[in-house]
PDB file of N, CA, C and O in Angstrom:
ATOM      1  N   UNK A   1      30.166  -4.184   8.110  1.00  0.00           N
ATOM      2  CA  UNK A   1      30.677  -3.921   6.784  1.00  0.00           C
ATOM      3  C   UNK A   1      30.522  -2.449   6.457  1.00  0.00           C
ATOM      4  O   UNK A   1      29.507  -1.828   6.773  1.00  0.00           O
ATOM      5  N   UNK A   2      31.519  -1.916   5.836  1.00  0.00           N
ATOM      6  CA  UNK A   2      31.430  -0.525   5.402  1.00  0.00           C
ATOM      7  C   UNK A   2      30.801  -0.458   4.016  1.00  0.00           C
ATOM      8  O   UNK A   2      30.751  -1.454   3.294  1.00  0.00           O
ATOM      9  N   UNK A   3      30.326   0.719   3.658  1.00  0.00           N
ATOM     10  CA  UNK A   3      29.707   0.903   2.345  1.00  0.00           C
ATOM     11  C   UNK A   3      30.692   0.602   1.217  1.00  0.00           C
ATOM     12  O   UNK A   3      30.321  -0.071   0.255  1.00  0.00           O
ATOM     13  N   UNK A   4      31.943   1.083   1.304  1.00  0.00           N
ATOM     14  CA  UNK A   4      32.891   0.733   0.224  1.00  0.00           C
ATOM     15  C   UNK A   4      33.128  -0.775   0.099  1.00  0.00           C
ATOM     16  O   UNK A   4      33.298  -1.283  -1.009  1.00  0.00           O
ATOM     17  N   UNK A   5      33.141  -1.494   1.224  1.00  0.00           N
ATOM     18  CA  UNK A   5      33.316  -2.950   1.185  1.00  0.00           C
ATOM     19  C   UNK A   5      32.129  -3.614   0.502  1.00  0.00           C
ATOM     20  O   UNK A   5      32.299  -4.531  -0.302  1.00  0.00           O
ATOM     21  N   UNK A   6      30.944  -3.155   0.820  1.00  0.00           N
ATOM     22  CA  UNK A   6      29.732  -3.701   0.189  1.00  0.00           C
ATOM     23  C   UNK A   6      29.756  -3.409  -1.305  1.00  0.00           C
ATOM     24  O   UNK A   6      29.470  -4.284  -2.122  1.00  0.00           O
ATOM     25  N   UNK A   7      30.099  -2.176  -1.652  1.00  0.00           N
ATOM     26  CA  UNK A   7      30.163  -1.776  -3.062  1.00  0.00           C
ATOM     27  C   UNK A   7      31.168  -2.648  -3.824  1.00  0.00           C
ATOM     28  O   UNK A   7      30.882  -3.108  -4.929  1.00  0.00           O
ATOM     29  N   UNK A   8      32.342  -2.873  -3.230  1.00  0.00           N
ATOM     30  CA  UNK A   8      33.375  -3.697  -3.847  1.00  0.00           C
ATOM     31  C   UNK A   8      32.887  -5.138  -4.025  1.00  0.00           C
ATOM     32  O   UNK A   8      33.090  -5.741  -5.079  1.00  0.00           O
ATOM     33  N   UNK A   9      32.247  -5.680  -2.998  1.00  0.00           N
ATOM     34  CA  UNK A   9      31.752  -7.067  -3.056  1.00  0.00           C
ATOM     35  C   UNK A   9      30.702  -7.236  -4.147  1.00  0.00           C
ATOM     36  O   UNK A   9      30.721  -8.218  -4.890  1.00  0.00           O
ATOM     37  N   UNK A  10      29.789  -6.279  -4.241  1.00  0.00           N
ATOM     38  CA  UNK A  10      28.745  -6.357  -5.260  1.00  0.00           C
ATOM     39  C   UNK A  10      29.357  -6.264  -6.653  1.00  0.00           C
ATOM     40  O   UNK A  10      28.967  -6.999  -7.560  1.00  0.00           O
ATOM     41  N   UNK A  11      30.316  -5.358  -6.819  1.00  0.00           N
ATOM     42  CA  UNK A  11      30.970  -5.214  -8.127  1.00  0.00           C
ATOM     43  C   UNK A  11      31.694  -6.502  -8.511  1.00  0.00           C
ATOM     44  O   UNK A  11      31.648  -6.928  -9.665  1.00  0.00           O
ATOM     45  N   UNK A  12      32.357  -7.115  -7.541  1.00  0.00           N
ATOM     46  CA  UNK A  12      33.074  -8.372  -7.792  1.00  0.00           C
ATOM     47  C   UNK A  12      32.105  -9.488  -8.194  1.00  0.00           C
ATOM     48  O   UNK A  12      32.368 -10.233  -9.138  1.00  0.00           O
ATOM     49  N   UNK A  13      30.994  -9.598  -7.477  1.00  0.00           N
ATOM     50  CA  UNK A  13      29.981 -10.611  -7.808  1.00  0.00           C
ATOM     51  C   UNK A  13      29.365 -10.349  -9.181  1.00  0.00           C
ATOM     52  O   UNK A  13      29.126 -11.284  -9.946  1.00  0.00           O
ATOM     53  N   UNK A  14      29.109  -9.078  -9.493  1.00  0.00           N
ATOM     54  CA  UNK A  14      28.540  -8.732 -10.798  1.00  0.00           C
ATOM     55  C   UNK A  14      29.498  -9.099 -11.921  1.00  0.00           C
ATOM     56  O   UNK A  14      29.072  -9.578 -12.972  1.00  0.00           O
ATOM     57  N   UNK A  15      30.788  -8.878 -11.704  1.00  0.00           N
ATOM     58  CA  UNK A  15      31.794  -9.231 -12.710  1.00  0.00           C
ATOM     59  C   UNK A  15      31.829 -10.734 -12.927  1.00  0.00           C
ATOM     60  O   UNK A  15      31.894 -11.202 -14.063  1.00  0.00           O
ATOM     61  N   UNK A  16      31.785 -11.486 -11.838  1.00  0.00           N
ATOM     62  CA  UNK A  16      31.772 -12.961 -11.952  1.00  0.00           C
ATOM     63  C   UNK A  16      30.548 -13.454 -12.695  1.00  0.00           C
ATOM     64  O   UNK A  16      30.615 -14.409 -13.469  1.00  0.00           O
ATOM     65  N   UNK A  17      29.420 -12.786 -12.449  1.00  0.00           N
ATOM     66  CA  UNK A  17      28.168 -13.188 -13.085  1.00  0.00           C
ATOM     67  C   UNK A  17      27.966 -12.560 -14.445  1.00  0.00           C
ATOM     68  O   UNK A  17      26.915 -12.726 -15.063  1.00  0.00           O
ATOM     69  N   UNK A  18      28.984 -11.828 -14.919  1.00  0.00           N
ATOM     70  CA  UNK A  18      28.939 -11.181 -16.224  1.00  0.00           C
ATOM     71  C   UNK A  18      27.764 -10.211 -16.356  1.00  0.00           C
ATOM     72  O   UNK A  18      27.138 -10.112 -17.411  1.00  0.00           O
ATOM     73  N   UNK A  19      27.476  -9.494 -15.259  1.00  0.00           N
ATOM     74  CA  UNK A  19      26.439  -8.466 -15.272  1.00  0.00           C
ATOM     75  C   UNK A  19      27.079  -7.197 -15.817  1.00  0.00           C
ATOM     76  O   UNK A  19      28.049  -6.691 -15.253  1.00  0.00           O
ATOM     77  N   UNK A  20      26.536  -6.690 -16.907  1.00  0.00           N
ATOM     78  CA  UNK A  20      27.173  -5.571 -17.604  1.00  0.00           C
ATOM     79  C   UNK A  20      26.770  -4.199 -17.059  1.00  0.00           C
ATOM     80  O   UNK A  20      27.410  -3.199 -17.385  1.00  0.00           O
ATOM     81  N   UNK A  21      25.735  -4.137 -16.248  1.00  0.00           N
ATOM     82  CA  UNK A  21      25.283  -2.845 -15.732  1.00  0.00           C
ATOM     83  C   UNK A  21      25.808  -2.609 -14.323  1.00  0.00           C
ATOM     84  O   UNK A  21      26.143  -3.549 -13.602  1.00  0.00           O
ATOM     85  N   UNK A  22      25.874  -1.344 -13.946  1.00  0.00           N
ATOM     86  CA  UNK A  22      26.289  -0.983 -12.599  1.00  0.00           C
ATOM     87  C   UNK A  22      25.158  -1.300 -11.618  1.00  0.00           C
ATOM     88  O   UNK A  22      24.009  -0.932 -11.860  1.00  0.00           O
ATOM     89  N   UNK A  23      25.471  -1.968 -10.532  1.00  0.00           N
ATOM     90  CA  UNK A  23      24.476  -2.335  -9.526  1.00  0.00           C
ATOM     91  C   UNK A  23      24.885  -1.709  -8.196  1.00  0.00           C
ATOM     92  O   UNK A  23      25.622  -2.327  -7.427  1.00  0.00           O
ATOM     93  N   UNK A  24      24.419  -0.488  -7.911  1.00  0.00           N
ATOM     94  CA  UNK A  24      24.790   0.136  -6.645  1.00  0.00           C
ATOM     95  C   UNK A  24      24.073  -0.534  -5.472  1.00  0.00           C
ATOM     96  O   UNK A  24      22.970  -1.052  -5.647  1.00  0.00           O
ATOM     97  N   UNK A  25      24.674  -0.534  -4.287  1.00  0.00           N
ATOM     98  CA  UNK A  25      24.063  -1.156  -3.110  1.00  0.00           C
ATOM     99  C   UNK A  25      22.676  -0.612  -2.790  1.00  0.00           C
ATOM    100  O   UNK A  25      21.837  -1.325  -2.239  1.00  0.00           O
ATOM    101  N   UNK A  26      22.435   0.651  -3.136  1.00  0.00           N
ATOM    102  CA  UNK A  26      21.135   1.231  -2.821  1.00  0.00           C
ATOM    103  C   UNK A  26      19.997   0.522  -3.550  1.00  0.00           C
ATOM    104  O   UNK A  26      18.867   0.508  -3.061  1.00  0.00           O
ATOM    105  N   UNK A  27      20.278  -0.066  -4.714  1.00  0.00           N
ATOM    106  CA  UNK A  27      19.245  -0.822  -5.442  1.00  0.00           C
ATOM    107  C   UNK A  27      18.722  -1.973  -4.593  1.00  0.00           C
ATOM    108  O   UNK A  27      17.522  -2.246  -4.581  1.00  0.00           O
ATOM    109  N   UNK A  28      19.628  -2.649  -3.880  1.00  0.00           N
ATOM    110  CA  UNK A  28      19.209  -3.750  -3.013  1.00  0.00           C
ATOM    111  C   UNK A  28      18.352  -3.231  -1.862  1.00  0.00           C
ATOM    112  O   UNK A  28      17.345  -3.842  -1.501  1.00  0.00           O
ATOM    113  N   UNK A  29      18.754  -2.112  -1.295  1.00  0.00           N
ATOM    114  CA  UNK A  29      18.022  -1.513  -0.179  1.00  0.00           C
ATOM    115  C   UNK A  29      16.620  -1.099  -0.627  1.00  0.00           C
ATOM    116  O   UNK A  29      15.635  -1.349   0.068  1.00  0.00           O
ATOM    117  N   UNK A  30      16.545  -0.466  -1.791  1.00  0.00           N
ATOM    118  CA  UNK A  30      15.261  -0.027  -2.332  1.00  0.00           C
ATOM    119  C   UNK A  30      14.360  -1.227  -2.641  1.00  0.00           C
ATOM    120  O   UNK A  30      13.172  -1.222  -2.319  1.00  0.00           O
ATOM    121  N   UNK A  31      14.938  -2.246  -3.265  1.00  0.00           N
ATOM    122  CA  UNK A  31      14.170  -3.438  -3.602  1.00  0.00           C
ATOM    123  C   UNK A  31      13.653  -4.129  -2.347  1.00  0.00           C
ATOM    124  O   UNK A  31      12.514  -4.595  -2.315  1.00  0.00           O
ATOM    125  N   UNK A  32      14.490  -4.194  -1.315  1.00  0.00           N
ATOM    126  CA  UNK A  32      14.097  -4.786  -0.030  1.00  0.00           C
ATOM    127  C   UNK A  32      12.882  -4.054   0.544  1.00  0.00           C
ATOM    128  O   UNK A  32      11.914  -4.687   0.965  1.00  0.00           O
ATOM    129  N   UNK A  33      12.936  -2.729   0.559  1.00  0.00           N
ATOM    130  CA  UNK A  33      11.833  -1.934   1.092  1.00  0.00           C
ATOM    131  C   UNK A  33      10.559  -2.142   0.272  1.00  0.00           C
ATOM    132  O   UNK A  33       9.470  -2.258   0.834  1.00  0.00           O
ATOM    133  N   UNK A  34      10.692  -2.187  -1.038  1.00  0.00           N
ATOM    134  CA  UNK A  34       9.522  -2.387  -1.900  1.00  0.00           C
ATOM    135  C   UNK A  34       8.902  -3.762  -1.699  1.00  0.00           C
ATOM    136  O   UNK A  34       7.678  -3.894  -1.689  1.00  0.00           O
ATOM    137  N   UNK A  35       9.739  -4.790  -1.537  1.00  0.00           N
ATOM    138  CA  UNK A  35       9.206  -6.142  -1.299  1.00  0.00           C
ATOM    139  C   UNK A  35       8.477  -6.197   0.037  1.00  0.00           C
ATOM    140  O   UNK A  35       7.425  -6.828   0.148  1.00  0.00           O
ATOM    141  N   UNK A  36       9.027  -5.544   1.042  1.00  0.00           N
ATOM    142  CA  UNK A  36       8.336  -5.504   2.334  1.00  0.00           C
ATOM    143  C   UNK A  36       6.979  -4.824   2.202  1.00  0.00           C
ATOM    144  O   UNK A  36       5.982  -5.316   2.731  1.00  0.00           O
ATOM    145  N   UNK A  37       6.937  -3.692   1.498  1.00  0.00           N
ATOM    146  CA  UNK A  37       5.671  -2.982   1.294  1.00  0.00           C
ATOM    147  C   UNK A  37       4.672  -3.828   0.518  1.00  0.00           C
ATOM    148  O   UNK A  37       3.495  -3.895   0.876  1.00  0.00           O
ATOM    149  N   UNK A  38       5.141  -4.474  -0.544  1.00  0.00           N
ATOM    150  CA  UNK A  38       4.259  -5.302  -1.363  1.00  0.00           C
ATOM    151  C   UNK A  38       3.682  -6.478  -0.582  1.00  0.00           C
ATOM    152  O   UNK A  38       2.626  -7.005  -0.932  1.00  0.00           O
ATOM    153  N   UNK A  39       4.370  -6.883   0.467  1.00  0.00           N
ATOM    154  CA  UNK A  39       3.889  -7.989   1.301  1.00  0.00           C
ATOM    155  C   UNK A  39       3.248  -7.489   2.587  1.00  0.00           C
ATOM    156  O   UNK A  39       3.189  -8.202   3.589  1.00  0.00           O
ATOM    157  N   UNK A  40       2.764  -6.231   2.538  1.00  0.00           N
ATOM    158  CA  UNK A  40       1.969  -5.625   3.602  1.00  0.00           C
ATOM    159  C   UNK A  40       2.680  -5.430   4.930  1.00  0.00           C
ATOM    160  O   UNK A  40       2.035  -5.453   5.978  1.00  0.00           O
ATOM    161  N   UNK A  41       3.983  -5.241   4.911  1.00  0.00           N
ATOM    162  CA  UNK A  41       4.697  -4.908   6.150  1.00  0.00           C
ATOM    163  C   UNK A  41       4.327  -3.480   6.532  1.00  0.00           C
ATOM    164  O   UNK A  41       4.224  -2.624   5.653  1.00  0.00           O
ATOM    165  N   UNK A  42       4.126  -3.200   7.809  1.00  0.00           N
ATOM    166  CA  UNK A  42       3.796  -1.832   8.225  1.00  0.00           C
ATOM    167  C   UNK A  42       4.978  -0.878   8.032  1.00  0.00           C
ATOM    168  O   UNK A  42       6.139  -1.273   8.136  1.00  0.00           O
ATOM    169  N   UNK A  43       4.657   0.371   7.752  1.00  0.00           N
ATOM    170  CA  UNK A  43       5.698   1.370   7.493  1.00  0.00           C
ATOM    171  C   UNK A  43       6.653   1.542   8.670  1.00  0.00           C
ATOM    172  O   UNK A  43       7.848   1.760   8.470  1.00  0.00           O
ATOM    173  N   UNK A  44       6.133   1.446   9.907  1.00  0.00           N
ATOM    174  CA  UNK A  44       7.025   1.617  11.054  1.00  0.00           C
ATOM    175  C   UNK A  44       8.040   0.476  11.150  1.00  0.00           C
ATOM    176  O   UNK A  44       9.164   0.685  11.606  1.00  0.00           O
ATOM    177  N   UNK A  45       7.654  -0.716  10.727  1.00  0.00           N
ATOM    178  CA  UNK A  45       8.589  -1.846  10.691  1.00  0.00           C
ATOM    179  C   UNK A  45       9.669  -1.604   9.643  1.00  0.00           C
ATOM    180  O   UNK A  45      10.856  -1.804   9.903  1.00  0.00           O
ATOM    181  N   UNK A  46       9.243  -1.171   8.452  1.00  0.00           N
ATOM    182  CA  UNK A  46      10.198  -0.890   7.373  1.00  0.00           C
ATOM    183  C   UNK A  46      11.139   0.239   7.785  1.00  0.00           C
ATOM    184  O   UNK A  46      12.337   0.191   7.508  1.00  0.00           O
ATOM    185  N   UNK A  47      10.595   1.243   8.443  1.00  0.00           N
ATOM    186  CA  UNK A  47      11.405   2.354   8.932  1.00  0.00           C
ATOM    187  C   UNK A  47      12.506   1.846   9.854  1.00  0.00           C
ATOM    188  O   UNK A  47      13.655   2.274   9.743  1.00  0.00           O
ATOM    189  N   UNK A  48      12.168   0.945  10.752  1.00  0.00           N
ATOM    190  CA  UNK A  48      13.158   0.379  11.661  1.00  0.00           C
ATOM    191  C   UNK A  48      14.187  -0.473  10.940  1.00  0.00           C
ATOM    192  O   UNK A  48      15.373  -0.414  11.263  1.00  0.00           O
ATOM    193  N   UNK A  49      13.750  -1.263   9.969  1.00  0.00           N
ATOM    194  CA  UNK A  49      14.669  -2.134   9.240  1.00  0.00           C
ATOM    195  C   UNK A  49      15.662  -1.328   8.396  1.00  0.00           C
ATOM    196  O   UNK A  49      16.818  -1.725   8.247  1.00  0.00           O
ATOM    197  N   UNK A  50      15.208  -0.198   7.845  1.00  0.00           N
ATOM    198  CA  UNK A  50      16.078   0.625   7.017  1.00  0.00           C
ATOM    199  C   UNK A  50      16.901   1.610   7.835  1.00  0.00           C
ATOM    200  O   UNK A  50      17.855   2.201   7.329  1.00  0.00           O
ATOM    201  N   UNK A  51      16.529   1.787   9.107  1.00  0.00           N
ATOM    202  CA  UNK A  51      17.262   2.703   9.970  1.00  0.00           C
ATOM    203  C   UNK A  51      16.930   4.165   9.735  1.00  0.00           C
ATOM    204  O   UNK A  51      17.742   5.044  10.026  1.00  0.00           O
ATOM    205  N   UNK A  52      15.742   4.431   9.209  1.00  0.00           N
ATOM    206  CA  UNK A  52      15.328   5.810   8.993  1.00  0.00           C
ATOM    207  C   UNK A  52      14.933   6.445  10.317  1.00  0.00           C
ATOM    208  O   UNK A  52      14.227   5.830  11.117  1.00  0.00           O
ATOM    209  N   UNK A  53      15.380   7.661  10.550  1.00  0.00           N
ATOM    210  CA  UNK A  53      14.989   8.377  11.765  1.00  0.00           C
ATOM    211  C   UNK A  53      13.593   8.962  11.631  1.00  0.00           C
ATOM    212  O   UNK A  53      12.835   8.997  12.600  1.00  0.00           O
ATOM    213  N   UNK A  54      13.251   9.421  10.437  1.00  0.00           N
ATOM    214  CA  UNK A  54      11.953  10.062  10.204  1.00  0.00           C
ATOM    215  C   UNK A  54      11.051   9.153   9.377  1.00  0.00           C
ATOM    216  O   UNK A  54      11.490   8.514   8.421  1.00  0.00           O
ATOM    217  N   UNK A  55       9.783   9.111   9.771  1.00  0.00           N
ATOM    218  CA  UNK A  55       8.809   8.309   9.022  1.00  0.00           C
ATOM    219  C   UNK A  55       8.615   8.860   7.613  1.00  0.00           C
ATOM    220  O   UNK A  55       8.298   8.111   6.689  1.00  0.00           O
ATOM    221  N   UNK A  56       8.803  10.155   7.449  1.00  0.00           N
ATOM    222  CA  UNK A  56       8.613  10.766   6.126  1.00  0.00           C
ATOM    223  C   UNK A  56       9.603  10.217   5.102  1.00  0.00           C
ATOM    224  O   UNK A  56       9.293  10.156   3.912  1.00  0.00           O
ATOM    225  N   UNK A  57      10.782   9.822   5.552  1.00  0.00           N
ATOM    226  CA  UNK A  57      11.772   9.235   4.646  1.00  0.00           C
ATOM    227  C   UNK A  57      11.281   7.888   4.140  1.00  0.00           C
ATOM    228  O   UNK A  57      11.435   7.571   2.960  1.00  0.00           O
ATOM    229  N   UNK A  58      10.695   7.101   5.019  1.00  0.00           N
ATOM    230  CA  UNK A  58      10.192   5.778   4.654  1.00  0.00           C
ATOM    231  C   UNK A  58       8.940   5.892   3.786  1.00  0.00           C
ATOM    232  O   UNK A  58       8.702   5.036   2.934  1.00  0.00           O
ATOM    233  N   UNK A  59       8.149   6.922   3.987  1.00  0.00           N
ATOM    234  CA  UNK A  59       6.903   7.071   3.235  1.00  0.00           C
ATOM    235  C   UNK A  59       7.145   7.290   1.748  1.00  0.00           C
ATOM    236  O   UNK A  59       6.230   7.118   0.942  1.00  0.00           O
ATOM    237  N   UNK A  60       8.352   7.663   1.377  1.00  0.00           N
ATOM    238  CA  UNK A  60       8.687   7.807  -0.044  1.00  0.00           C
ATOM    239  C   UNK A  60       8.430   6.481  -0.761  1.00  0.00           C
ATOM    240  O   UNK A  60       7.958   6.467  -1.897  1.00  0.00           O
ATOM    241  N   UNK A  61       8.740   5.375  -0.099  1.00  0.00           N
ATOM    242  CA  UNK A  61       8.540   4.052  -0.690  1.00  0.00           C
ATOM    243  C   UNK A  61       7.060   3.719  -0.855  1.00  0.00           C
ATOM    244  O   UNK A  61       6.696   2.917  -1.716  1.00  0.00           O
ATOM    245  N   UNK A  62       6.219   4.321  -0.047  1.00  0.00           N
ATOM    246  CA  UNK A  62       4.795   3.992  -0.065  1.00  0.00           C
ATOM    247  C   UNK A  62       4.008   4.824  -1.069  1.00  0.00           C
ATOM    248  O   UNK A  62       2.814   4.589  -1.254  1.00  0.00           O
ATOM    249  N   UNK A  63       4.649   5.788  -1.719  1.00  0.00           N
ATOM    250  CA  UNK A  63       3.920   6.642  -2.651  1.00  0.00           C
ATOM    251  C   UNK A  63       3.384   5.869  -3.845  1.00  0.00           C
ATOM    252  O   UNK A  63       2.272   6.129  -4.305  1.00  0.00           O
ATOM    253  N   UNK A  64       4.157   4.934  -4.342  1.00  0.00           N
ATOM    254  CA  UNK A  64       3.688   4.057  -5.415  1.00  0.00           C
ATOM    255  C   UNK A  64       3.498   2.677  -4.800  1.00  0.00           C
ATOM    256  O   UNK A  64       4.449   2.095  -4.279  1.00  0.00           O
ATOM    257  N   UNK A  65       2.309   2.163  -4.853  1.00  0.00           N
ATOM    258  CA  UNK A  65       2.048   0.877  -4.231  1.00  0.00           C
ATOM    259  C   UNK A  65       1.650  -0.162  -5.268  1.00  0.00           C
ATOM    260  O   UNK A  65       1.206   0.155  -6.371  1.00  0.00           O
ATOM    261  N   UNK A  66       1.822  -1.375  -4.880  1.00  0.00           N
ATOM    262  CA  UNK A  66       1.295  -2.511  -5.608  1.00  0.00           C
ATOM    263  C   UNK A  66       1.700  -2.648  -7.053  1.00  0.00           C
ATOM    264  O   UNK A  66       2.869  -2.509  -7.412  1.00  0.00           O
ATOM    265  N   UNK A  67       0.702  -2.926  -7.878  1.00  0.00           N
ATOM    266  CA  UNK A  67       0.941  -3.278  -9.282  1.00  0.00           C
ATOM    267  C   UNK A  67       1.592  -2.143 -10.065  1.00  0.00           C
ATOM    268  O   UNK A  67       2.431  -2.403 -10.927  1.00  0.00           O
ATOM    269  N   UNK A  68       1.232  -0.910  -9.792  1.00  0.00           N
ATOM    270  CA  UNK A  68       1.822   0.218 -10.527  1.00  0.00           C
ATOM    271  C   UNK A  68       3.331   0.284 -10.285  1.00  0.00           C
ATOM    272  O   UNK A  68       4.098   0.524 -11.217  1.00  0.00           O
ATOM    273  N   UNK A  69       3.759   0.073  -9.034  1.00  0.00           N
ATOM    274  CA  UNK A  69       5.187   0.102  -8.731  1.00  0.00           C
ATOM    275  C   UNK A  69       5.884  -1.071  -9.413  1.00  0.00           C
ATOM    276  O   UNK A  69       6.975  -0.907  -9.960  1.00  0.00           O
ATOM    277  N   UNK A  70       5.269  -2.251  -9.387  1.00  0.00           N
ATOM    278  CA  UNK A  70       5.859  -3.421 -10.050  1.00  0.00           C
ATOM    279  C   UNK A  70       6.011  -3.171 -11.548  1.00  0.00           C
ATOM    280  O   UNK A  70       7.022  -3.528 -12.152  1.00  0.00           O
ATOM    281  N   UNK A  71       4.993  -2.553 -12.131  1.00  0.00           N
ATOM    282  CA  UNK A  71       5.025  -2.248 -13.558  1.00  0.00           C
ATOM    283  C   UNK A  71       6.176  -1.282 -13.881  1.00  0.00           C
ATOM    284  O   UNK A  71       6.907  -1.500 -14.847  1.00  0.00           O
ATOM    285  N   UNK A  72       6.339  -0.237 -13.098  1.00  0.00           N
ATOM    286  CA  UNK A  72       7.430   0.710 -13.308  1.00  0.00           C
ATOM    287  C   UNK A  72       8.778   0.054 -13.060  1.00  0.00           C
ATOM    288  O   UNK A  72       9.733   0.286 -13.802  1.00  0.00           O
ATOM    289  N   UNK A  73       8.857  -0.759 -12.026  1.00  0.00           N
ATOM    290  CA  UNK A  73      10.100  -1.434 -11.695  1.00  0.00           C
ATOM    291  C   UNK A  73      10.540  -2.336 -12.846  1.00  0.00           C
ATOM    292  O   UNK A  73      11.709  -2.337 -13.232  1.00  0.00           O
ATOM    293  N   UNK A  74       9.585  -3.112 -13.399  1.00  0.00           N
ATOM    294  CA  UNK A  74       9.902  -4.012 -14.514  1.00  0.00           C
ATOM    295  C   UNK A  74      10.387  -3.248 -15.747  1.00  0.00           C
ATOM    296  O   UNK A  74      11.240  -3.729 -16.493  1.00  0.00           O
ATOM    297  N   UNK A  75       9.833  -2.055 -15.950  1.00  0.00           N
ATOM    298  CA  UNK A  75      10.207  -1.299 -17.149  1.00  0.00           C
ATOM    299  C   UNK A  75      11.636  -0.742 -17.063  1.00  0.00           C
ATOM    300  O   UNK A  75      12.248  -0.455 -18.092  1.00  0.00           O
ATOM    301  N   UNK A  76      12.164  -0.589 -15.856  1.00  0.00           N
ATOM    302  CA  UNK A  76      13.512  -0.041 -15.707  1.00  0.00           C
ATOM    303  C   UNK A  76      14.553  -1.077 -15.306  1.00  0.00           C
ATOM    304  O   UNK A  76      15.745  -0.857 -15.524  1.00  0.00           O
ATOM    305  N   UNK A  77      14.146  -2.176 -14.739  1.00  0.00           N
ATOM    306  CA  UNK A  77      15.117  -3.188 -14.290  1.00  0.00           C
ATOM    307  C   UNK A  77      14.806  -4.470 -14.962  1.00  0.00           C
ATOM    308  O   UNK A  77      15.492  -5.467 -14.736  1.00  0.00           O
TER     309      UNK A  77
END
């Protein structure tokens, strides 16, 4: 699937579900990475699942861990 196809599919599903906010595909990717981290998946595994070439890119997700990240996530989503 291409990124535009994914974007179109998500927009179509959001319209059907009467979701009024924009839901970019990256939100799903970010949420996936955060759930893996919250469930103690190792960073190298997450790096492979996200397709990051550099570990430093994946470590961005690990800067906020656990309850603090959940608290911030709830306040914005």
